[in-house]
Each structure stands twice: as C-alpha cells, then as structure tokens.
C-alpha atoms as one frame of an Amber mdcrd trajectory, in Angstrom:
protein
 -86.988 -47.426 137.117 -86.047 -46.845 133.485 -82.458 -47.672 132.557 -80.218
 -47.066 129.558 -77.688 -49.474 128.087 -74.299 -48.055 127.121 -71.543 -49.641
 125.045 -68.192 -47.874 124.991 -65.967 -49.364 122.273 -62.388 -48.094 122.406
 -59.197 -49.191 120.721 -58.566 -52.101 123.103 -61.706 -52.717 125.145 -65.488
 -52.749 125.121 -67.261 -51.590 128.266 -70.962 -52.463 128.604 -73.195 -51.200
 131.380 -76.527 -49.792 132.499 -77.183 -46.294 133.776 -80.166 -44.447 135.146
 -81.271 -41.054 133.804 -79.034 -39.236 136.307 -75.847 -40.905 135.135 -75.523
 -43.435 137.928 -73.874 -46.594 136.603 -75.795 -49.574 137.944 -73.954 -52.525
 136.400 -71.066 -53.000 133.987 -68.660 -55.533 132.513 -65.447 -55.067 130.543
 -64.421 -57.058 127.467 -61.149 -57.073 125.535 -61.554 -56.075 121.912 -58.069
 -55.841 120.398 -57.489 -54.550 116.867 -60.624 -54.763 114.743 -62.345 -53.830
 111.509 -65.880 -52.487 111.554 -67.360 -55.838 110.568 -65.377 -57.747 113.173
 -66.311 -55.070 115.721 -69.971 -55.867 115.105 -69.247 -59.505 115.938 -67.352
 -58.442 119.084 -70.305 -56.289 120.150 -72.834 -59.063 119.567 -70.768 -61.729
 121.327 -70.057 -59.464 124.297 -73.604 -58.172 124.607 -74.989 -61.706 124.495
 -72.571 -62.627 127.283 -73.516 -59.516 129.272 -77.218 -60.343 129.082 -76.485
 -63.932 130.150 -73.971 -63.295 132.942 -74.921 -59.836 134.262 -78.508 -59.359
 133.176 -80.772 -56.319 133.295 -81.257 -54.269 136.454 -85.023 -54.461 136.102
 -86.767 -54.912 132.774 -85.084 -54.401 129.395 -83.414 -50.964 129.040 -85.475
 -48.353 127.215 -82.566 -47.313 125.011 -79.131 -48.421 123.827 -76.228 -46.099
 123.029 -72.874 -46.964 121.481 -69.740 -44.796 121.536 -67.316 -45.694 118.741
 -63.882 -44.695 117.522 -63.846 -43.042 114.107 -66.445 -41.142 112.081 -70.097
 -41.688 112.910 -73.302 -40.319 111.392 -75.523 -40.252 114.497 -78.613 -39.091
 112.616 -78.645 -42.071 110.249 -77.071 -44.454 112.757 -74.214 -45.307 110.390
 -70.668 -46.059 111.513 -68.770 -44.542 108.587 -65.158 -45.485 109.293 -62.553
 -46.199 111.942 -59.746 -44.580 109.952 -58.921 -44.250 106.235 -57.523 -47.799
 106.159 -60.625 -49.228 107.860 -63.620 -47.820 106.002 -66.674 -50.038 105.691
 -69.859 -48.075 106.483 -72.401 -50.170 108.358 -75.877 -49.255 109.685 -74.928
 -50.282 113.193 -77.868 -48.713 115.025 -80.397 -50.538 112.842 -78.558 -53.862
 113.080 -78.430 -53.752 116.875 -82.080 -52.690 117.117 -83.104 -55.593 114.876
 -81.100 -58.043 117.002 -82.062 -56.880 120.500 -85.289 -54.913 120.090 -83.903
 -51.910 121.982 -83.952 -48.474 120.287 -80.305 -47.779 119.464 -78.320 -44.594
 118.811 -74.601 -44.318 118.056 -71.939 -41.605 118.142 -68.171 -41.090 118.108
 -66.529 -41.973 121.430 -65.158 -38.502 122.250 -68.372 -36.834 121.133 -70.166
 -39.302 123.405 -67.887 -38.322 126.304 -68.671 -34.692 125.504 -72.365 -35.558
 125.802 -71.645 -37.008 129.233 -69.938 -33.768 130.187 -72.894 -31.777 128.855
 -75.497 -33.657 130.853 -73.694 -34.932 133.937 -70.588 -32.734 134.288 -69.459
 -29.178 133.628 -72.247 -28.742 131.085 -74.462 -28.017 134.072 -72.431 -24.814
 134.546 -71.513 -23.924 130.979 -73.121 -23.720 127.545 -69.792 -22.931 125.895
 -67.044 -25.395 126.707 -64.449 -27.602 125.074 -63.893 -31.169 126.199 -60.400
 -32.411 125.304 -59.750 -36.124 125.666 -56.070 -36.972 126.156 -55.728 -40.736
 126.117 -54.421 -43.211 123.562 -55.068 -40.422 121.041 -56.252 -36.827 121.345
 -59.587 -35.418 120.203 -62.060 -32.788 121.365 -65.742 -31.992 121.554 -66.946
 -28.406 121.107 -70.147 -27.151 122.700 -71.201 -23.682 121.511 -74.342 -22.049
 122.882 -75.414 -25.430 124.226 -75.068 -27.246 120.913 -72.387 -29.747 119.984
 -70.427 -29.023 116.807 -70.101 -31.924 114.353 -69.036 -30.561 110.951 -70.040
 -31.406 107.406 -68.489 -34.886 107.527 -68.947 -35.581 111.283 -65.220 -34.984
 111.662 -65.138 -31.865 113.857 -62.891 -32.147 116.896 -60.001 -34.160 115.430
 -57.603 -31.735 117.075 -54.916 -34.368 117.578 -53.785 -33.482 114.054 -52.777
 -29.944 115.021 -49.212 -28.676 114.973 -48.464 -26.916 118.258 -44.970 -25.458
 117.974 -43.100 -28.296 119.683 -40.568 -29.401 117.089 -39.274 -32.946 117.487
 -39.432 -34.176 113.905 -41.839 -37.032 114.509 -44.055 -37.896 111.507 -47.820
 -38.205 111.798 -50.143 -40.410 109.777 -51.928 -37.296 108.504 -48.834 -36.434
 106.466 -47.383 -33.688 108.666 -44.866 -33.703 111.507 -45.162 -32.963 115.217
 -48.936 -33.065 115.551 -49.958 -32.864 119.202 -51.187 -36.478 119.202 -47.644
 -37.587 118.340 -46.296 -35.816 121.420 -48.858 -35.816 124.243 -51.082 -38.896
 123.804 -50.359 -42.443 124.929 -49.209 -43.201 121.399 -47.203 -39.988 121.346
 -45.321 -40.618 124.584 -44.282 -44.004 123.247 -43.172 -42.726 119.849 -41.273
 -39.790 121.344 -39.587 -42.030 123.917 -38.292 -44.313 121.177 -37.174 -41.404
 119.009 -35.396 -39.516 121.807 -33.922 -42.466 123.704 -30.504 -42.240 121.979
 -30.206 -38.595 123.076 -31.153 -38.864 126.760 -30.117 -41.146 129.597 -33.074
 -42.972 131.095 -34.285 -45.751 133.356 -37.587 -45.938 131.464 -38.531 -49.434
 130.297 -39.001 -49.361 126.529 -40.085 -52.779 125.293 -39.196 -54.312 121.951
 -42.409 -56.364 122.036 -44.806 -55.369 119.221 -47.699 -53.243 120.453 -46.323
 -52.733 123.973 -46.113 -49.013 124.740 -44.203 -47.234 127.480 -46.070 -46.895
 130.780 -47.338 -43.352 131.322 -47.387 -43.731 135.142 -43.752 -44.867 134.940
 -42.876 -41.854 132.772 -44.473 -39.507 135.308 -42.836 -41.203 138.301 -39.385
 -41.118 136.716 -39.930 -37.518 135.688 -40.513 -36.616 139.337 -37.160 -38.275
 140.123 -35.319 -36.278 137.465 -34.917 -38.920 134.753 -33.600 -36.910 131.760
 -35.694 -38.602 129.069 -38.901 -38.554 131.115 -38.366 -34.903 132.030 -38.098
 -34.115 128.319 -41.193 -36.176 127.455 -43.305 -34.454 130.118 -41.991 -30.995
 129.216 -42.776 -31.490 125.520 -46.205 -32.992 126.194 -47.295 -30.305 128.653
 -46.141 -27.524 126.315 -47.902 -29.181 123.382 -51.146 -29.503 125.339 -50.927
 -25.923 126.610 -50.416 -24.636 123.070 -53.297 -26.775 121.794 -55.621 -25.431
 124.482 -54.687 -21.828 123.746 -55.254 -22.383 120.026 -58.665 -23.961 120.636
 -59.713 -21.195 123.019 -59.181 -18.713 120.187 -61.450 -20.760 117.919 -64.689
 -21.086 119.896 -64.364 -18.667 122.853 -65.313 -21.111 125.658 -65.743 -20.181
 129.302 -64.557 -23.659 130.348 -62.021 -26.169 129.047 -62.492 -29.675 130.433
 -59.718 -32.247 130.200 -60.396 -35.974 130.298 -58.604 -39.208 129.490 -55.996
 -41.322 131.204 -53.009 -39.051 130.521 -54.424 -36.172 132.589 -56.567 -38.013
 135.125 -54.000 -38.099 137.961 -53.428 -34.334 137.765 -49.635 -34.442 137.312
 -49.383 -33.130 133.764 -52.428 -30.897 134.296 -50.454 -28.808 136.786 -47.616
 -28.387 134.290 -50.048 -27.412 131.534 -51.570 -24.704 133.727 -48.108 -23.224
 134.303 -47.646 -22.812 130.543 -50.962 -21.120 129.726 -50.759 -17.447 128.826
 -53.035 -15.488 131.171 -54.077 -13.022 128.474 -54.990 -15.774 126.021 -57.259
 -17.592 128.460 -58.616 -14.581 130.359 -62.196 -15.297 129.258 -62.045 -18.956
 130.296 -63.688 -17.948 133.565 -64.315 -21.482 134.839 -60.747 -22.491 134.118
 -58.931 -25.366 132.443 -60.128 -28.192 134.640 -60.071 -31.966 134.859 -63.453
 -33.600 134.443 -65.247 -34.481 137.665 -66.646 -37.577 135.979 -64.839 -40.843
 136.622 -62.307 -41.192 133.767 -62.830 -44.955 133.717 -66.527 -44.528 133.010
 -66.959 -41.238 131.137 -67.179 -43.133 127.846 -69.848 -45.407 129.276 -71.757
 -42.409 130.651 -71.457 -40.821 127.224 -72.904 -43.927 125.605 -75.776 -43.777
 128.102 -76.376 -40.145 127.134 -76.387 -41.261 123.499 -78.986 -43.889 124.442
 -81.129 -41.102 125.911 -80.738 -39.326 122.536 -80.217 -35.969 124.262
C-alpha cells in the first residue's frame, strides 16, 4: 500500500503523520513548535521528522510523497516558503531541502490552502466545484475553489480574508493598519484581544490571564455565554455577526454553492448556529448546499491537507 507523509506546521505545533490515498490517517505524532522564524522552523521540522522516523516509523516502506502545510506565503510551484509574515521574511527552498535530506519527493503549500485541498479531495469537494473553505482558528483565512480550481493570486496571497472589515465597530487595531478586521473579533486571537479591551465595560467571570501569551479559553467563553455572562455574550454576539458578514461578503465575490467552515472556533457548532441566524436569506440564496461545518476531523484537516499536497493533486 502506498502512503503519503504529511507535516502540518501551525503557530504552536507540528503534526506529522501518514495517510493513504483515501485520506485515512494511519499514524501520527504531535510536536510543540512555539514561536519560530523560517530558518528555525526548518530545524524544528528536521528534528521532529527524525524523531518520528525513529519512534513511530513507516507503515510499510518509505512514503511515496511528502507534503508540508505552512503558515504564511508559499510558492507551491517552486517549493519556496516565502514568508511567515512581514516581520519574518526569509525565503527558503523548503521542498528541495527536505527532498535532499530524506529522499522523498516533497511539495509544500500554505496551511489553509492545504486544508482547502483536503476539503476538495476528501470532503465537500466531492459534491461541489465552487466552494469557499473558511478556517476560523487562531487566525482567519479562506480557500476559494472556482470551477474546480483553487485560487492563489499573483503573490500566492489570495484568501487572507481575516483582514476584512465587516461592520462590527469595536475600535480594535489590526496589524494590517486598519481597525476592526474580522480576525481581530472572531478568531482565537480576536476573542482574547476583544475580551481585554471590553473587560472594563462588562461584568464577567471569564478568566483573563496576565501571563504573556496566555489567551482566554474559547470553550470557557462559550460556556459562560450560555449562562448569560455579559462580557461573553458580547464577545459571541460580535464574533458571530462578524463571521456572518464576512461570509455574505465572500459569497458575493465568487458565487459558491457551498461555504465550509473549519477550525477550532466553529468545530463544536455553538457559534455556527448563531452565524446561521444572522445570514440574510436573499444574499445566500444560491448557496444551495448551505453554510456548513466541515465533516473532516478538525484536529486532522491540516494533516489531511498536507497529505493531499504530498499527492500533488
């Protein structure tokens, strides 16, 4: 049986695993990554992959392909990781370096575009050739599939929809230079920033840590919201309205028949229900398959995407 090796490198973890051609994950192991530059990320990948080979090993023989999903801008055709963000820009030919080290043909792509590939080949892409995949996790980004083809843009930057203003006015600045971008309201980062900004205005039982890098717990926000906590009610209301407005804006751009939501913020279905309540029926009347949560396991969609990258499909 031929297998494919996937590496899903996010902002805090690296997930490595093998998949078959049908998207069944056969083995995997998780590694902490922490904050990294591109060069240090290469060292993290090599160290972790060496450990994976030693401690987990291949399912059968060596995988026939390796795929890597990465945060930031990626040129998948040349196999070059262009940048993580403007402050971390050090283009490296990652695909070539990993092929030279491990002798496995390697392809790379952006992490959300990789997840969109997973959706194309193992998820709702089996029903639709025109869909949008919106990942709502630590940040917010999207993948657009139009007539069966994934949109990338002239600088491989298509889909950075987190930097979209969505009519929810809080006054929270964004790194892109504007205020109230949807990522600052409805992502994991956004919930934390909004909670800190609005805390003086609303009573709350939400734990907001002073420890550097420790964000508010999204499950706690949702649970307290259900109990009527004033701050958490406001956070959920703002986030669900922001996401609904984002979805309606995106629907007008590419005319999809399906909008698929993924990522940890939406995976339990709580905020999804509130988003659906805020969608204008006329605006989304052609989204015949609905605004749905991915059927793929949210913990492994990035890994499945990396496997699809490895298949180079």
